[in-house]
C-alpha angles and dihedrals in degrees: 000000000000127000118329126198127202118231130195125180111196144151138210094272089067095047092114090060098045102077091052093048093047092045090053089051092049091048097046114021116105129180100009132131123225122348106218128192119194129188138159116278090250090063096046097099090056102036104038096064091052093049093046090053086066096041094239127142118270129198137165127228132202120289116252128199088224103036094179085067092035092063089058090056092048090054093049088052097043094124090062089067093061117114122240092255092057097077090124092063108107103166138033127212110213121205133163128235094248092060123103120198110217104186140024114292138177134181088274089061089073097042134084114266088213102049105012090232123134112269122237110197119208147172126204113251092226089065093048097058092089100024102045107007092162089070098050094085088072089069092068096043095044090048088054090055095045094045091230139064114289113207099178134070111217104181092090104135146335136304116042124200119202134163121245088236090058092052091051092047091048093054091049089049091056090055096043096044101037105015087236135111117236088259091055093044093052088043098219094178100055136066095219132047124244103215093091142317093253094059123092119260092254103061098168127062099185097203090048091047094050092042092052090045090054091049095049105029110016106030098138092073096057146045117225118215133179114248093241090058097045100090131221123346120255090209146014123240122207125188118263115226094177121221094343092074128048110224097240091053088056093044092053095044122119091247092054092048091053089055093044092051090059092061129098114263096258091049092045091051093051094046095048090049088057091051091057092057127083122217089254091054091051090052090052089056093057 
């Protein structure tokens, strides 16, 4: 695989998570190109100083009335944030701000050992009905986008590795299939979706949509693997509650400790070491 960049789309409400995420990338990432953090202009004054502390690239994206939907658009357009001297970048690794990497990783960590292709991890929706029923609604909405029944759920775990070519094909697909840009399809300027009154408000799961697109229309660039066969996680993802929750409160919560206790000993040790630090202590280590 050629050069791979790392891409994070964030906003000021996740500022408490960001130093921990970036520190875990700095500690553990090997063999990547530029690490790029993108946020709306309104979050720049909060996010830029954190990113610059780590020496990573910072860019702003358009403002969206509904930024929860807007961040999905930014991810789908991640290749448009590349600089002119990054023409050798062929793939982008997407991760979210509330994700902590707990051991060394490289682009090969997210590729098949057999074929060298990026892995897309899935579960069948029919097995999720009882286990994770809150995710099953994505089957209907993703099927609407693909124009055919989608039987797999692809938003299994962070991070996600896609080729730039796939992102470009996906955006063209949105226009050719629905006569809408990705911004219009996600509906960033409205509070309710337009696909039908019986669908949930959030009609696009961007990782599910791109995963299904790869499966149906760009399968040669990927290897698809069931979640139970995918091996140990490279990272741990918490849930971001924005400004209403300080990161360390989340990290020390009962839910987080349950997840941490499932880790291998080296991962658990790294993660617990992070939880003992404050943001100020992390800054002092830079």
